[in-house]
BATOR-275424 format. One record per residue: residue in one letter; x, z, y of N, C-alpha, C, O in turn; chain; residue number from 1. Coordinates in steps of 0.05 Angstrom, whole numbers. Example, Ala and Ser with C-alpha at 12.3 -4.5 7.8 and 13.67 -1.06 7.14 Angstrom:
<nodes>
+----+--------+--------+--------+--------+--------+--------+--------+--------+--------+--------+--------+--------+----+-----+
| aa |     nu |     nw |     nv |    cau |    caw |    cav |     cu |     cw |     cv |     ou |     ow |     ov | ch |   i |
+----+--------+--------+--------+--------+--------+--------+--------+--------+--------+--------+--------+--------+----+-----+
|  a |    264 |    156 |   -114 |    246 |    156 |    -90 |    264 |    156 |    -66 |    285 |    169 |    -66 |  A |   1 |
|  s |    257 |    142 |    -45 |    273 |    143 |    -21 |    258 |    157 |      1 |    268 |    161 |     23 |  A |   2 |
+----+--------+--------+--------+--------+--------+--------+--------+--------+--------+--------+--------+--------+----+-----+
</nodes>
This chain:
<nodes>
+----+--------+--------+--------+--------+--------+--------+--------+--------+--------+--------+--------+--------+----+-----+
| aa |     nu |     nw |     nv |    cau |    caw |    cav |     cu |     cw |     cv |     ou |     ow |     ov | ch |   i |
+----+--------+--------+--------+--------+--------+--------+--------+--------+--------+--------+--------+--------+----+-----+
|  m |   1692 |    501 |    371 |   1681 |    521 |    390 |   1669 |    544 |    374 |   1659 |    540 |    352 |  A |   1 |
|  k |   1670 |    567 |    385 |   1658 |    591 |    373 |   1638 |    603 |    391 |   1640 |    602 |    416 |  A |   2 |
|  f |   1617 |    615 |    379 |   1596 |    627 |    395 |   1585 |    650 |    377 |   1580 |    646 |    354 |  A |   3 |
|  v |   1581 |    673 |    389 |   1570 |    696 |    375 |   1540 |    697 |    379 |   1531 |    699 |    402 |  A |   4 |
|  t |   1525 |    696 |    357 |   1496 |    697 |    358 |   1486 |    724 |    348 |   1501 |    738 |    334 |  A |   5 |
|  t |   1462 |    731 |    354 |   1451 |    757 |    345 |   1441 |    755 |    316 |   1442 |    775 |    301 |  A |   6 |
|  r |   1433 |    731 |    306 |   1424 |    728 |    279 |   1445 |    721 |    259 |   1445 |    731 |    236 |  A |   7 |
|  f |   1464 |    705 |    267 |   1484 |    694 |    248 |   1513 |    703 |    253 |   1531 |    695 |    239 |  A |   8 |
|  g |   1516 |    721 |    273 |   1543 |    729 |    279 |   1558 |    706 |    292 |   1546 |    690 |    307 |  A |   9 |
|  e |   1584 |    704 |    287 |   1600 |    683 |    299 |   1595 |    657 |    284 |   1597 |    655 |    260 |  A |  10 |
|  i |   1588 |    636 |    300 |   1585 |    609 |    288 |   1607 |    592 |    300 |   1616 |    596 |    322 |  A |  11 |
|  d |   1616 |    573 |    284 |   1637 |    555 |    292 |   1625 |    527 |    291 |   1613 |    519 |    271 |  A |  12 |
|  f |   1628 |    512 |    313 |   1617 |    485 |    314 |   1635 |    467 |    331 |   1650 |    477 |    347 |  A |  13 |
|  k |   1631 |    441 |    328 |   1647 |    422 |    344 |   1629 |    414 |    368 |   1605 |    414 |    366 |  A |  14 |
|  e |   1642 |    408 |    389 |   1628 |    400 |    413 |   1610 |    376 |    408 |   1588 |    374 |    420 |  A |  15 |
|  k |   1618 |    358 |    390 |   1602 |    334 |    384 |   1577 |    341 |    368 |   1559 |    324 |    364 |  A |  16 |
|  e |   1574 |    366 |    359 |   1550 |    375 |    344 |   1529 |    386 |    363 |   1506 |    390 |    354 |  A |  17 |
|  v |   1536 |    390 |    388 |   1517 |    402 |    407 |   1495 |    381 |    414 |   1501 |    358 |    420 |  A |  18 |
|  i |   1471 |    390 |    412 |   1448 |    373 |    419 |   1439 |    382 |    447 |   1435 |    405 |    453 |  A |  19 |
|  i |   1435 |    362 |    464 |   1426 |    368 |    492 |   1397 |    362 |    495 |   1387 |    340 |    489 |  A |  20 |
|  l |   1382 |    382 |    503 |   1354 |    380 |    510 |   1352 |    383 |    540 |   1349 |    406 |    550 |  A |  21 |
|  p |   1353 |    362 |    556 |   1354 |    364 |    585 |   1332 |    381 |    597 |   1336 |    394 |    617 |  A |  22 |
|  k |   1308 |    380 |    585 |   1285 |    396 |    595 |   1281 |    421 |    579 |   1262 |    436 |    584 |  A |  23 |
|  g |   1298 |    426 |    559 |   1296 |    450 |    543 |   1272 |    449 |    524 |   1259 |    428 |    521 |  A |  24 |
|  v |   1265 |    471 |    512 |   1242 |    475 |    495 |   1221 |    489 |    512 |   1228 |    505 |    529 |  A |  25 |
|  l |   1196 |    482 |    508 |   1175 |    495 |    524 |   1178 |    525 |    525 |   1180 |    538 |    504 |  A |  26 |
|  g |   1179 |    536 |    549 |   1183 |    565 |    553 |   1213 |    573 |    555 |   1219 |    595 |    562 |  A |  27 |
|  f |   1230 |    554 |    550 |   1259 |    559 |    551 |   1273 |    536 |    565 |   1294 |    526 |    556 |  A |  28 |
|  s |   1262 |    527 |    587 |   1272 |    503 |    601 |   1301 |    507 |    612 |   1315 |    487 |    616 |  A |  29 |
|  q |   1309 |    532 |    616 |   1335 |    537 |    626 |   1357 |    534 |    605 |   1381 |    532 |    612 |  A |  30 |
|  l |   1350 |    533 |    580 |   1369 |    530 |    558 |   1369 |    501 |    548 |   1348 |    491 |    539 |  A |  31 |
|  t |   1391 |    487 |    550 |   1392 |    459 |    544 |   1411 |    451 |    522 |   1412 |    427 |    514 |  A |  32 |
|  q |   1427 |    470 |    512 |   1447 |    463 |    492 |   1442 |    479 |    466 |   1440 |    503 |    466 |  A |  33 |
|  y |   1441 |    464 |    444 |   1434 |    476 |    418 |   1451 |    463 |    396 |   1462 |    441 |    399 |  A |  34 |
|  v |   1453 |    478 |    374 |   1464 |    466 |    349 |   1444 |    472 |    327 |   1429 |    491 |    328 |  A |  35 |
|  i |   1444 |    455 |    307 |   1427 |    459 |    284 |   1443 |    472 |    262 |   1464 |    462 |    254 |  A |  36 |
|  l |   1434 |    495 |    253 |   1447 |    510 |    231 |   1432 |    506 |    206 |   1407 |    508 |    205 |  A |  37 |
|  e |   1446 |    500 |    185 |   1434 |    496 |    158 |   1445 |    518 |    140 |   1469 |    522 |    139 |  A |  38 |
|  r |   1428 |    530 |    125 |   1435 |    550 |    105 |   1420 |    544 |     79 |   1396 |    540 |     80 |  A |  39 |
|  k |   1434 |    543 |     57 |   1421 |    537 |     31 |   1397 |    554 |     26 |   1377 |    545 |     15 |  A |  40 |
|  e |   1399 |    580 |     33 |   1377 |    599 |     26 |   1352 |    594 |     43 |   1331 |    606 |     37 |  A |  41 |
|  f |   1354 |    577 |     64 |   1331 |    573 |     81 |   1317 |    545 |     77 |   1297 |    540 |     89 |  A |  42 |
|  v |   1329 |    528 |     60 |   1318 |    502 |     56 |   1289 |    503 |     48 |   1282 |    519 |     31 |  A |  43 |
|  p |   1271 |    488 |     60 |   1275 |    464 |     77 |   1276 |    471 |    107 |   1272 |    453 |    124 |  A |  44 |
|  f |   1281 |    496 |    114 |   1282 |    504 |    142 |   1310 |    504 |    152 |   1329 |    507 |    137 |  A |  45 |
|  r |   1313 |    500 |    178 |   1338 |    501 |    192 |   1334 |    518 |    217 |   1312 |    527 |    223 |  A |  46 |
|  w |   1356 |    523 |    231 |   1354 |    538 |    256 |   1365 |    521 |    279 |   1386 |    509 |    277 |  A |  47 |
|  l |   1350 |    520 |    301 |   1359 |    508 |    325 |   1369 |    531 |    342 |   1353 |    545 |    355 |  A |  48 |
|  q |   1395 |    535 |    343 |   1408 |    557 |    356 |   1418 |    549 |    383 |   1433 |    530 |    386 |  A |  49 |
|  s |   1410 |    564 |    404 |   1421 |    560 |    431 |   1450 |    568 |    431 |   1458 |    588 |    418 |  A |  50 |
|  v |   1466 |    552 |    445 |   1494 |    560 |    448 |   1499 |    569 |    477 |   1522 |    570 |    486 |  A |  51 |
|  e |   1477 |    576 |    490 |   1478 |    588 |    517 |   1468 |    617 |    516 |   1476 |    633 |    533 |  A |  52 |
|  d |   1450 |    623 |    498 |   1438 |    649 |    496 |   1438 |    658 |    467 |   1425 |    646 |    450 |  A |  53 |
|  p |   1454 |    678 |    460 |   1457 |    686 |    431 |   1431 |    696 |    418 |   1430 |    697 |    394 |  A |  54 |
|  n |   1411 |    703 |    434 |   1386 |    713 |    424 |   1366 |    692 |    417 |   1345 |    698 |    405 |  A |  55 |
|  v |   1370 |    667 |    426 |   1350 |    646 |    423 |   1357 |    627 |    400 |   1377 |    613 |    401 |  A |  56 |
|  a |   1339 |    627 |    380 |   1341 |    608 |    358 |   1313 |    603 |    348 |   1297 |    621 |    346 |  A |  57 |
|  f |   1308 |    579 |    341 |   1281 |    571 |    331 |   1284 |    561 |    302 |   1303 |    547 |    295 |  A |  58 |
|  v |   1265 |    569 |    286 |   1263 |    558 |    259 |   1251 |    531 |    262 |   1230 |    527 |    275 |  A |  59 |
|  i |   1264 |    511 |    249 |   1253 |    483 |    250 |   1253 |    471 |    222 |   1266 |    481 |    204 |  A |  60 |
|  t |   1237 |    451 |    219 |   1237 |    436 |    194 |   1227 |    407 |    199 |   1215 |    402 |    219 |  A |  61 |
|  d |   1234 |    390 |    180 |   1224 |    363 |    181 |   1194 |    365 |    174 |   1187 |    376 |    153 |  A |  62 |
|  p |   1176 |    356 |    191 |   1148 |    360 |    186 |   1138 |    347 |    160 |   1118 |    356 |    149 |  A |  63 |
|  l |   1152 |    326 |    151 |   1143 |    313 |    127 |   1147 |    330 |    102 |   1134 |    324 |     81 |  A |  64 |
|  h |   1164 |    350 |    103 |   1168 |    368 |     80 |   1142 |    383 |     74 |   1135 |    388 |     51 |  A |  65 |
|  l |   1128 |    391 |     95 |   1105 |    408 |     92 |   1079 |    393 |     98 |   1058 |    400 |     87 |  A |  66 |
|  f |   1080 |    373 |    114 |   1056 |    358 |    122 |   1062 |    328 |    118 |   1069 |    314 |    137 |  A |  67 |
|  p |   1060 |    319 |     93 |   1068 |    291 |     86 |   1054 |    269 |    101 |   1064 |    247 |    102 |  A |  68 |
|  n |   1031 |    275 |    113 |   1016 |    255 |    128 |   1022 |    256 |    158 |   1009 |    242 |    174 |  A |  69 |
|  f |   1041 |    272 |    166 |   1047 |    275 |    195 |   1056 |    249 |    207 |   1072 |    234 |    195 |  A |  70 |
|  k |   1045 |    242 |    230 |   1053 |    218 |    244 |   1061 |    225 |    273 |   1046 |    238 |    287 |  A |  71 |
|  l |   1085 |    216 |    280 |   1094 |    220 |    307 |   1081 |    199 |    325 |   1084 |    175 |    321 |  A |  72 |
|  e |   1065 |    209 |    344 |   1051 |    190 |    362 |   1056 |    198 |    391 |   1041 |    211 |    404 |  A |  73 |
|  i |   1079 |    188 |    400 |   1086 |    193 |    428 |   1090 |    167 |    443 |   1097 |    146 |    431 |  A |  74 |
|  n |   1086 |    169 |    468 |   1089 |    146 |    486 |   1117 |    135 |    485 |   1137 |    150 |    486 |  A |  75 |
|  e |   1119 |    109 |    483 |   1145 |     96 |    482 |   1162 |    102 |    507 |   1187 |    105 |    505 |  A |  76 |
|  k |   1149 |    106 |    530 |   1163 |    113 |    554 |   1177 |    140 |    551 |   1199 |    144 |    561 |  A |  77 |
|  e |   1164 |    158 |    538 |   1176 |    185 |    533 |   1201 |    182 |    515 |   1221 |    195 |    520 |  A |  78 |
|  l |   1199 |    165 |    495 |   1221 |    161 |    477 |   1245 |    148 |    491 |   1268 |    152 |    483 |  A |  79 |
|  e |   1240 |    132 |    511 |   1262 |    119 |    526 |   1281 |    139 |    538 |   1305 |    133 |    541 |  A |  80 |
|  e |   1271 |    163 |    543 |   1289 |    184 |    554 |   1311 |    191 |    534 |   1331 |    203 |    542 |  A |  81 |
|  l |   1307 |    185 |    509 |   1327 |    192 |    488 |   1349 |    171 |    486 |   1368 |    174 |    470 |  A |  82 |
|  n |   1346 |    149 |    501 |   1367 |    129 |    503 |   1376 |    119 |    475 |   1399 |    118 |    469 |  A |  83 |
|  y |   1356 |    111 |    459 |   1363 |    102 |    432 |   1360 |     71 |    431 |   1346 |     59 |    446 |  A |  84 |
|  t |   1374 |     59 |    412 |   1372 |     31 |    407 |   1358 |     24 |    381 |   1347 |      3 |    378 |  A |  85 |
|  n |   1360 |     43 |    362 |   1348 |     39 |    336 |   1330 |     63 |    329 |   1340 |     86 |    330 |  A |  86 |
|  s |   1305 |     58 |    322 |   1287 |     80 |    316 |   1297 |     97 |    292 |   1288 |    120 |    289 |  A |  87 |
|  k |   1314 |     85 |    275 |   1325 |    100 |    252 |   1343 |    123 |    261 |   1349 |    141 |    246 |  A |  88 |
|  d |   1352 |    122 |    286 |   1369 |    143 |    297 |   1353 |    167 |    306 |   1364 |    188 |    312 |  A |  89 |
|  l |   1327 |    164 |    307 |   1310 |    186 |    316 |   1302 |    204 |    293 |   1292 |    195 |    272 |  A |  90 |
|  v |   1306 |    230 |    296 |   1300 |    250 |    276 |   1279 |    269 |    288 |   1282 |    277 |    311 |  A |  91 |
|  t |   1259 |    276 |    272 |   1237 |    293 |    282 |   1237 |    319 |    267 |   1239 |    320 |    243 |  A |  92 |
|  y |   1234 |    341 |    283 |   1231 |    368 |    272 |   1207 |    380 |    285 |   1198 |    372 |    307 |  A |  93 |
|  v |   1196 |    401 |    273 |   1175 |    417 |    285 |   1185 |    446 |    285 |   1200 |    454 |    268 |  A |  94 |
|  i |   1176 |    460 |    306 |   1184 |    489 |    308 |   1164 |    505 |    291 |   1140 |    501 |    292 |  A |  95 |
|  v |   1176 |    523 |    275 |   1160 |    540 |    257 |   1160 |    568 |    269 |   1182 |    579 |    275 |  A |  96 |
|  t |   1137 |    580 |    271 |   1135 |    608 |    280 |   1131 |    626 |    255 |   1112 |    621 |    240 |  A |  97 |
|  v |   1148 |    646 |    252 |   1146 |    664 |    229 |   1141 |    692 |    241 |   1160 |    706 |    248 |  A |  98 |
|  p |   1115 |    701 |    241 |   1109 |    727 |    251 |   1116 |    749 |    231 |   1124 |    743 |    208 |  A |  99 |
|  q |   1111 |    774 |    238 |   1116 |    796 |    220 |   1102 |    792 |    193 |   1113 |    796 |    172 |  A | 100 |
|  d |   1076 |    783 |    195 |   1061 |    776 |    171 |   1068 |    747 |    163 |   1055 |    729 |    174 |  A | 101 |
|  v |   1087 |    743 |    145 |   1096 |    716 |    139 |   1075 |    698 |    128 |   1078 |    673 |    129 |  A | 102 |
|  t |   1053 |    709 |    119 |   1031 |    692 |    109 |   1018 |    677 |    132 |   1003 |    658 |    128 |  A | 103 |
|  q |   1024 |    685 |    157 |   1013 |    672 |    180 |   1033 |    652 |    193 |   1029 |    644 |    216 |  A | 104 |
|  a |   1055 |    646 |    179 |   1075 |    627 |    189 |   1061 |    600 |    195 |   1044 |    591 |    180 |  A | 105 |
|  s |   1068 |    588 |    218 |   1055 |    563 |    226 |   1075 |    544 |    238 |   1097 |    552 |    247 |  A | 106 |
|  a |   1068 |    519 |    238 |   1085 |    498 |    249 |   1070 |    486 |    273 |   1046 |    482 |    273 |  A | 107 |
|  d |   1085 |    480 |    294 |   1075 |    467 |    318 |   1077 |    437 |    315 |   1099 |    426 |    320 |  A | 108 |
|  l |   1056 |    424 |    306 |   1057 |    395 |    302 |   1050 |    380 |    328 |   1054 |    356 |    330 |  A | 109 |
|  l |   1040 |    395 |    348 |   1032 |    382 |    373 |   1057 |    376 |    391 |   1057 |    357 |    406 |  A | 110 |
|  g |   1077 |    393 |    388 |   1101 |    390 |    405 |   1126 |    387 |    389 |   1144 |    405 |    390 |  A | 111 |
|  p |   1129 |    365 |    374 |   1153 |    362 |    357 |   1178 |    357 |    374 |   1177 |    349 |    397 |  A | 112 |
|  l |   1201 |    363 |    361 |   1227 |    358 |    373 |   1236 |    331 |    363 |   1236 |    326 |    339 |  A | 113 |
|  v |   1244 |    313 |    381 |   1254 |    287 |    372 |   1283 |    286 |    382 |   1289 |    290 |    405 |  A | 114 |
|  i |   1300 |    279 |    363 |   1329 |    279 |    369 |   1341 |    251 |    364 |   1336 |    239 |    343 |  A | 115 |
|  n |   1356 |    241 |    383 |   1371 |    217 |    379 |   1397 |    227 |    365 |   1415 |    238 |    378 |  A | 116 |
|  s |   1399 |    223 |    339 |   1421 |    233 |    324 |   1448 |    221 |    332 |   1469 |    234 |    328 |  A | 117 |
|  k |   1448 |    197 |    342 |   1473 |    184 |    351 |   1484 |    195 |    377 |   1508 |    201 |    380 |  A | 118 |
|  k |   1465 |    199 |    396 |   1473 |    208 |    423 |   1472 |    239 |    426 |   1481 |    250 |    446 |  A | 119 |
|  r |   1460 |    252 |    406 |   1456 |    281 |    407 |   1439 |    290 |    431 |   1444 |    310 |    444 |  A | 120 |
|  l |   1419 |    273 |    437 |   1401 |    278 |    459 |   1373 |    282 |    448 |   1365 |    268 |    429 |  A | 121 |
|  a |   1359 |    302 |    458 |   1333 |    309 |    447 |   1313 |    317 |    468 |   1319 |    321 |    491 |  A | 122 |
|  k |   1288 |    318 |    459 |   1267 |    327 |    476 |   1244 |    338 |    459 |   1241 |    331 |    436 |  A | 123 |
|  q |   1229 |    357 |    470 |   1205 |    366 |    457 |   1183 |    349 |    469 |   1177 |    349 |    493 |  A | 124 |
|  a |   1171 |    333 |    451 |   1151 |    314 |    460 |   1123 |    325 |    454 |   1117 |    331 |    431 |  A | 125 |
|  v |   1107 |    327 |    474 |   1079 |    336 |    470 |   1062 |    312 |    466 |   1063 |    292 |    481 |  A | 126 |
|  m |   1045 |    313 |    445 |   1028 |    291 |    438 |    999 |    297 |    447 |    984 |    309 |    432 |  A | 127 |
|  p |    992 |    291 |    472 |    967 |    300 |    484 |    941 |    290 |    470 |    921 |    304 |    470 |  A | 128 |
|  n |    941 |    266 |    459 |    917 |    255 |    447 |    919 |    257 |    417 |    909 |    239 |    402 |  A | 129 |
|  s |    931 |    278 |    407 |    936 |    281 |    379 |    916 |    299 |    365 |    903 |    316 |    378 |  A | 130 |
|  p |    912 |    295 |    339 |    894 |    313 |    324 |    908 |    339 |    317 |    895 |    357 |    306 |  A | 131 |
|  y |    934 |    341 |    323 |    949 |    365 |    316 |    946 |    387 |    336 |    937 |    383 |    359 |  A | 132 |
|  t |    953 |    411 |    327 |    953 |    435 |    344 |    980 |    448 |    343 |    999 |    438 |    330 |  A | 133 |
|  t |    983 |    470 |    358 |   1008 |    485 |    358 |   1010 |    504 |    334 |   1030 |    516 |    329 |  A | 134 |
|  k |    988 |    507 |    319 |    988 |    525 |    296 |    976 |    512 |    271 |    951 |    513 |    267 |  A | 135 |
|  h |    993 |    501 |    255 |    984 |    492 |    228 |    997 |    511 |    208 |   1021 |    512 |    205 |  A | 136 |
|  y |    979 |    526 |    195 |    989 |    548 |    178 |   1001 |    537 |    152 |    988 |    522 |    138 |  A | 137 |
|  l |   1025 |    545 |    147 |   1040 |    535 |    124 |   1027 |    542 |     97 |   1025 |    525 |     79 |  A | 138 |
|  l |   1018 |    567 |     95 |   1005 |    575 |     70 |    980 |    560 |     64 |    974 |    552 |     42 |  A | 139 |
|  d |    964 |    555 |     85 |    940 |    539 |     82 |    946 |    511 |     72 |    933 |    500 |     54 |  A | 140 |
|  e |    967 |    499 |     83 |    975 |    472 |     76 |    984 |    471 |     47 |    978 |    453 |     32 |  A | 141 |
|  l |   1000 |    491 |     39 |   1009 |    492 |     11 |    986 |    496 |     -8 |    986 |    483 |    -30 |  A | 142 |
|  r |    967 |    512 |     -1 |    943 |    516 |    -18 |    928 |    489 |    -21 |    919 |    482 |    -43 |  A | 143 |
|  k |    924 |    475 |      1 |    910 |    449 |      1 |    925 |    430 |    -18 |    912 |    416 |    -34 |  A | 144 |
|  r |    951 |    429 |    -16 |    966 |    410 |    -32 |    964 |    417 |    -62 |    962 |    400 |    -79 |  A | 145 |
|  l |    965 |    443 |    -68 |    962 |    452 |    -96 |    934 |    445 |   -107 |    931 |    436 |   -129 |  A | 146 |
|  r |    914 |    449 |    -90 |    887 |    443 |    -98 |    884 |    413 |   -103 |    872 |    405 |   -123 |  A | 147 |
|  r |    895 |    396 |    -85 |    894 |    367 |    -89 |    908 |    359 |   -114 |    899 |    341 |   -129 |  A | 148 |
|  k |    931 |    371 |   -119 |    947 |    365 |   -143 |    931 |    372 |   -168 |    930 |    356 |   -187 |  A | 149 |
|  r |    919 |    396 |   -169 |    903 |    404 |   -192 |    879 |    385 |   -196 |    873 |    377 |   -218 |  A | 150 |
|  l |    865 |    378 |   -174 |    843 |    360 |   -176 |    851 |    332 |   -186 |    837 |    320 |   -202 |  A | 151 |
|  g |    874 |    323 |   -177 |    884 |    298 |   -186 |    890 |    298 |   -216 |    885 |    278 |   -230 |  A | 152 |
|  k |    901 |    320 |   -226 |    907 |    322 |   -254 |    882 |    324 |   -270 |    880 |    313 |   -292 |  A | 153 |
|  e |    862 |    339 |   -260 |    837 |    343 |   -275 |    822 |    316 |   -277 |    810 |    311 |   -298 |  A | 154 |
|  t |    822 |    300 |   -256 |    807 |    275 |   -258 |    822 |    255 |   -275 |    810 |    236 |   -286 |  A | 155 |
|  a |    848 |    258 |   -277 |    864 |    240 |   -294 |    861 |    246 |   -324 |    865 |    228 |   -340 |  A | 156 |
|  a |    852 |    270 |   -330 |    850 |    278 |   -358 |    825 |    268 |   -372 |    821 |    273 |   -395 |  A | 157 |
+----+--------+--------+--------+--------+--------+--------+--------+--------+--------+--------+--------+--------+----+-----+
</nodes>
């Protein structure tokens, strides 16, 4: 299948690569079909591209790349909607917002995307009793990690 997007031009994908989000992404409930685009130059980020609206694409990433202590804490009943049999089939991403000032880029850890990779079925799961917020600043997290790394090396010396 082919689809022309505003960011990537024409993309080519197979129907079996389409991910269905029956309830859409918050604020985009009318859009339910997406593909994940990977580009070497964007690693560890990917794009969740709508195949219904060429203007809609979200930057996503595996939360563990940037937030190694991230824990998915959602109600089992919510996960049942993904019709999975093995939890290893579930893949988690978070949406990353990249504003004009890229130093303010942030990840939404409160509303992760959970995808059943076998069935290509997904949902944005909101974790109401979570310590996470919708804005975890990437630069702040990288600074914290560097600081911890330096402190670890200093105490080891």
